[in-house]
Kinemage of the C-alpha trace (Angstrom):
@kinemage 1
@onewidth
@group {chain A} dominant
@subgroup {mainchain}
@vectorlist {calphas} color= white
{ca met a 1} P -57.452 22.835 34.555
{ca ser a 2} L -56.397 23.758 31.071
{ca arg a 3} L -53.295 25.486 32.448
{ca lys a 4} L -52.255 22.265 34.208
{ca leu a 5} L -52.667 20.241 30.984
{ca cys a 6} L -50.643 22.808 29.097
{ca arg a 7} L -47.724 22.470 31.536
{ca lys a 8} L -47.882 18.676 31.374
{ca ala a 9} L -47.937 18.757 27.560
{ca ser a 10} L -45.014 21.154 27.581
{ca leu a 11} L -43.040 18.866 29.898
{ca asp a 12} L -43.837 15.794 27.747
{ca leu a 13} L -42.682 17.636 24.628
{ca ser a 14} L -39.438 18.630 26.354
{ca val a 15} L -38.707 15.034 27.505
{ca asn a 16} L -39.482 13.681 24.020
{ca ser a 17} L -37.108 16.215 22.464
{ca ile a 18} L -34.300 15.185 24.797
{ca val a 19} L -34.873 11.476 24.071
{ca val a 20} L -34.831 12.113 20.303
{ca met a 21} L -31.587 14.128 20.594
{ca val a 22} L -29.887 11.402 22.661
{ca ile a 23} L -30.898 8.740 20.126
{ca ala a 24} L -29.668 10.953 17.265
{ca phe a 25} L -26.254 11.412 18.911
{ca val a 26} L -25.920 7.683 19.591
{ca val a 27} L -26.736 6.851 15.954
{ca leu a 28} L -24.317 9.532 14.725
{ca gly a 29} L -21.575 8.096 16.954
{ca leu a 30} L -22.181 4.584 15.633
{ca ile a 31} L -22.051 5.789 12.025
{ca leu a 32} L -18.794 7.686 12.596
{ca thr a 33} L -17.188 4.704 14.355
{ca phe a 34} L -18.246 2.339 11.568
{ca thr a 35} L -16.932 4.697 8.863
{ca arg a 36} L -13.615 5.190 10.649
{ca gly a 37} L -13.258 1.415 11.027
{ca ile a 38} L -13.767 0.849 7.316
{ca phe a 39} L -11.185 3.466 6.341
{ca ser a 40} L -8.586 2.333 8.868
{ca phe a 41} L -8.944 -1.253 7.600
{ca gly a 42} L -8.415 -0.090 4.020
{ca gln a 43} L -5.450 2.018 5.032
{ca gly a 44} L -3.806 -1.010 6.620
{ca gln a 45} L -4.259 -3.001 3.421
{ca leu a 46} L -2.734 -0.421 1.105
{ca ala a 47} L 0.925 0.241 0.620
{ca gln a 48} L 2.209 3.576 1.761
{ca ile a 49} L 5.076 5.976 1.309
{ca thr a 50} L 7.688 5.522 4.045
{ca asn a 51} L 10.735 7.418 5.173
{ca val a 52} L 13.966 6.473 3.369
{ca val a 53} L 15.773 6.700 6.710
{ca asp a 54} L 13.813 3.623 7.868
{ca leu a 55} L 15.254 1.421 5.100
{ca ala a 56} L 18.072 -1.001 5.970
{ca glu a 57} L 19.623 -0.447 2.539
{ca lys a 58} L 19.469 3.070 1.040
{ca pro a 59} L 18.884 3.601 -2.700
{ca thr a 60} L 21.760 5.329 -4.529
{ca ser a 61} L 22.614 6.261 -8.112
{ca glu a 62} L 24.490 2.931 -8.484
{ca asn a 63} L 21.730 0.975 -6.730
{ca pro a 64} L 18.493 2.866 -7.593
{ca ile a 65} L 15.958 0.240 -6.448
{ca val a 66} L 16.366 -1.588 -3.136
{ca pro a 67} L 16.196 -4.250 -1.740
{ca arg a 68} L 18.110 -6.513 -4.102
{ca ser a 69} L 16.721 -9.763 -2.688
{ca phe a 70} L 13.294 -11.067 -1.710
{ca ile a 71} L 12.218 -14.163 0.227
{ca leu a 72} L 8.663 -15.198 -0.645
{ca ser a 73} L 6.337 -18.099 0.072
{ca pro a 74} L 4.636 -20.128 -2.671
{ca gly a 75} L 0.909 -19.492 -2.859
{ca asp a 76} L 1.126 -16.338 -0.733
{ca thr a 77} L -2.161 -14.655 -1.650
{ca ala a 78} L -2.088 -12.199 1.273
{ca gly a 79} L 1.304 -10.831 0.302
{ca arg a 80} L 4.418 -9.941 2.238
{ca lys a 81} L 5.005 -6.356 3.326
{ca val a 82} L 8.312 -5.111 1.909
{ca ser a 83} L 10.052 -1.759 2.395
{ca met a 84} L 11.542 -0.596 -0.886
{ca gly a 85} L 13.522 2.447 -1.969
{ca leu a 86} L 13.653 4.263 -5.317
{ca tyr a 87} L 16.345 6.776 -6.363
{ca asn a 88} L 15.750 9.290 -9.171
{ca thr a 89} L 18.810 8.950 -11.432
{ca gly a 90} L 17.338 11.339 -14.016
{ca gln a 91} L 17.819 15.085 -14.470
{ca ser a 92} L 14.167 16.028 -13.939
{ca lys a 93} L 11.477 15.455 -11.336
{ca ile a 94} L 9.417 12.265 -11.707
{ca thr a 95} L 5.905 11.751 -10.373
{ca gly a 96} L 3.714 8.711 -9.785
{ca val a 97} L 6.224 5.936 -10.438
{ca ser a 98} L 5.330 2.302 -9.723
{ca ile a 99} L 7.678 -0.690 -9.578
{ca ser a 100} L 6.822 -4.144 -10.917
{ca phe a 101} L 8.486 -7.474 -11.645
{ca asp a 102} L 9.306 -7.693 -15.353
{ca lys a 103} L 10.842 -11.146 -15.987
{ca cys a 104} L 12.070 -14.027 -13.847
{ca ile a 105} L 14.613 -16.736 -14.681
{ca gly a 106} L 14.793 -19.847 -12.502
{ca asn a 107} L 17.262 -22.730 -12.129
{ca thr a 108} L 15.725 -24.551 -15.090
{ca ala a 109} L 14.511 -21.889 -17.529
{ca ala a 110} L 12.868 -18.519 -17.940
{ca ser a 111} L 9.439 -18.279 -16.394
{ca asn a 112} L 6.474 -16.282 -17.618
{ca asn a 113} L 5.256 -16.331 -14.026
{ca lys a 114} L 6.246 -13.574 -11.642
{ca pro a 115} L 5.168 -12.109 -8.317
{ca thr a 116} L 3.143 -8.903 -8.293
{ca ile a 117} L 3.853 -5.717 -6.363
{ca lys a 118} L 0.895 -3.781 -4.980
{ca met a 119} L 1.874 -0.222 -4.156
{ca ile a 120} L 0.694 3.347 -4.280
{ca pro a 121} L 2.584 5.242 -7.022
{ca thr a 122} L 5.210 7.562 -5.565
{ca gly a 123} L 4.727 11.281 -5.186
{ca asp a 124} L 7.252 13.714 -6.644
{ca ile a 125} L 10.880 12.590 -6.584
{ca glu a 126} L 13.367 15.372 -7.286
{ca pro a 127} L 16.559 14.605 -9.275
{ca ser a 128} L 19.225 12.827 -7.190
{ca lys a 129} L 16.716 12.213 -4.372
{ca ser a 130} L 15.136 9.004 -3.134
{ca val a 131} L 11.846 7.897 -1.636
{ca gly a 132} L 10.882 4.950 0.536
{ca ile a 133} L 7.854 2.812 -0.312
{ca thr a 134} L 6.072 0.108 1.641
{ca ala a 135} L 4.502 -2.378 -0.755
{ca leu a 136} L 2.843 -5.779 -0.730
{ca val a 137} L 4.647 -8.451 -2.752
{ca val a 138} L 2.158 -11.180 -3.650
{ca asn a 139} L 3.314 -14.557 -4.956
{ca asn a 140} L 0.221 -16.563 -5.794
{ca ala a 141} L 1.762 -19.641 -7.412
{ca gly a 142} L -1.643 -20.864 -8.572
{ca ser a 143} L -2.311 -17.798 -10.713
{ca gly a 144} L 0.915 -16.516 -12.173
{ca gly a 145} L 3.311 -16.552 -9.207
{ca leu a 146} L 6.559 -18.467 -8.768
{ca ala a 147} L 6.922 -22.040 -7.496
{ca ser a 148} L 9.559 -22.960 -4.893
{ca gly a 149} L 13.127 -22.316 -6.011
{ca gln a 150} L 15.759 -19.652 -6.724
{ca tyr a 151} L 15.140 -16.947 -9.323
{ca val a 152} L 16.782 -13.880 -10.775
{ca cys a 153} L 14.108 -11.331 -11.615
{ca ser a 154} L 14.041 -7.882 -13.163
{ca leu a 155} L 12.366 -5.030 -11.309
{ca lys a 156} L 11.240 -2.260 -13.628
{ca thr a 157} L 9.702 1.197 -13.167
{ca asp a 158} L 6.549 1.947 -15.143
{ca lys a 159} L 7.787 5.425 -16.162
{ca asn a 160} L 11.028 6.751 -17.557
{ca val a 161} L 13.607 7.807 -15.006
{ca gly a 162} L 15.871 9.931 -17.140
{ca thr a 163} L 15.647 8.604 -20.696
{ca ser a 164} L 14.320 5.094 -20.007
{ca pro a 165} L 12.662 3.005 -17.278
{ca leu a 166} L 14.938 1.791 -14.484
{ca val a 167} L 15.589 -1.959 -14.614
{ca val a 168} L 17.546 -3.807 -11.906
{ca gln a 169} L 18.212 -7.489 -11.295
{ca val a 170} L 17.136 -8.942 -7.949
{ca ser a 171} L 17.388 -12.333 -6.300
{ca val a 172} L 14.109 -14.025 -5.369
{ca thr a 173} L 13.961 -17.104 -3.150
{ca val a 174} L 10.628 -18.901 -2.902
{ca glu a 175} L 10.524 -21.324 0.035
């Protein structure tokens, strides 16, 4: 009799172990799926480095930041995805450069308001080479963005490219 109970107990223990392992794998799968979903969502929200070949207009030494015109919407809090290019006009490698709007002048007068560019700083850019960047241009008119109209704005790098930051004039249409 005791031998029969021992076999039954052994079988129950084996079934319980299998059930616990199946539950553990299901929970592990759910955790991994949830984590991957969070990171893929964040990746979609961030700007990324792109291939310069994909740009419609290529950056050059005469035109180091492209594009030269932007069309934005007033009150655009989500931002508009824009492919940009940056050319290193300096004699040395630059690392971690970001681009931002510096000043904007409209039909009536200069404006302290300006759109913002959300981007990941570039990696290394060798002299006389260029890099493509995908960025979000946000124009929240309620908190520092531009109202409807035509503007000429300055785009500026946050680090020196050569001896000083790059500054280029661009056309911005807010409609």
